[in-house]
N, C-alpha and C positions, 0 to 999 in steps of 0.2 A: 503494499501499499504507500509506504513510503518513498521506496524507486518509482509506481507511478507517478506520486505527486512534485517528487523533483524533478522529474522529466519532462512535465508539462510546465514547468516554471523556468525553465531552460530556455532561451531563446532559438527557434529553429537556425541550424546552421548551413549554408547557400556556396553556391560554387558563385564567383565574380570574374570577372576578366580586369586587371587593376590596368593600366597606362603607364608607364615609365619612362621614364627621362631616356633618352636614346643612347645605347649602348651602357645602361644604368641593371638589366635583368638579369642575373647572376647575383652581385651586391644586394638590390633588393630582396631578392629570393632569400636568402642567408639570413638576411635582418626580420625577414617576416618571420622563417624558422625559429629563429633562436626569441621571436615574444612566444613560440608556444601555438601559432598557428600552422593551418596546412597549407601548404603551396604546392604546386605543380608549375614547373618549369620547363616545357622539354627543349630537348637540346639536339643536333645535330654533328656530324665531323665534319668540317672543310678544310682542305689544303689549300693551303696560298705559296706563292712564288713571289720571294722579291731575287734581286740578281745577285746577293752574295747564298743565300738561305730557303728551302723549304719548311715550312711548318705547318702543323695538323693543329686545327683549331676547333673548339668545343663552341658554337653558335647559339643563337637562341632561334627558335623552330619557330615562331610568331616570334618577330623584331618588334620591340616595344612594349609587352602583353606577358604579364604574371597570372596566372590563374590562384588565387586565393581562396578558402571556405571560413567564413566568417557568420556570426549575426550581421545584420544590417547594423546593429546599435553597436558592435565592435568598430563599426569602418574609422572611428578617427582615431586608432590606435593603428591600424595600418595605414591611413594618410599623413602618419606623422615620420613613417619614415624617412630616411634620404634617399632623394633618387623617385620616389612613388609618387603622380601623378593628380590622378583621380581615378576611379571606378567606372566604368563603361556604363552610360544614363542613356533614358531617354525621355525628355521633358524634364527634366531637371530631376527623375528619380534612378540609382541604381539598379540594373538589370539580373537579375540570377541567370544563370544559365543551366542547361538540366546538368543535375545529377548523373544519369545515366551516362549524358555525351560526354561529361570532361572523365571518366572513370573508363569508359571506353577506349577513349584517345590515350589516356593514362597507360593502361595494359597494353593496348593492342600496337601503341607505338614505339613500348619497350620492346615489343617483340619483332618489329618488322626489320625487314634487310638493312632500306637504305631509303631514308628521307629526305626530302630538304624541302626549306620553304619555296613556293611558287605564286605568280600572280594571282590574284582571285577571279575565279571565274566561275559563272551562272550558267552558261548554256554548253551546251556542248553535249556528244553521244554519252547518256547516264546506262554507267552499270552499274550491277552487285558483284563483289565479291563472293562465289560460292565453294570456296575450299581455301582453308591456312588459315592465318592468325587475324589475317583483316575479313575473316566471312563473315556477311552480313551486313558490311558498309558499302555505303553507294555513296560513289562519285561519278567523276565526268573521264571516259578514257583519252588519253593524249599518247601518241607514238615519238624516241627521240631515241632517233639513231639506233631502228630497228630492237630498239627496248620498249615497251609497254607499262605503261603508268596512271596511276587512276588520281583523281588530284581530289579530295576530299577538303569542303570551307565550312568555315565557321562562319555562319552569316552574323552573328552579333559584331565581332570585330573586322571581318570582310578581311580575312585571311585564309590561305586556303596553303597545304601541304599535299608534296605532290608522295606517291609508292612507290618502287618498284615491284609492279607482278608478274605472273605468268599470262601469258593470254588464254591459256585452256583452264584458268580459273575465275573468270569472268561469263558474267550471262545477263542480256539487258535486262535493263532495273522498269 
């Protein structure tokens, strides 16, 4: 009985997209975790070539954004983090992301072979992945250098990610 009362008194926590200063995503995520909040910062590896060396970097998959799980009443503590700008909002009210969308993204991107940022797409040949770690996800198919990729978009932040897939694992959506 006391547990039920305690859970009803706790504010509901939702996932929100937090807009950050450019190239501050990793630092903001680190500071949010130090404050004991859940956050999600998907990263990808990129090789950069300079005149004298090559270096592999870990970059934010959605530049300028960190996903945070908070009760809306706690947003001030998040916005106090250096480098945090604002929560993505419409009409002045922060908009929560679908918990299943974030958890699916979190789980599947961790297991995807190669994911990288892509320009935001809304139109194209819609497909569904029918096998593998991305099974069930829908997106837009593109072809790049004899390889097939599916572009998945998060409409709230108007960002997309491209993931390499085998053509045999795709079906029309």
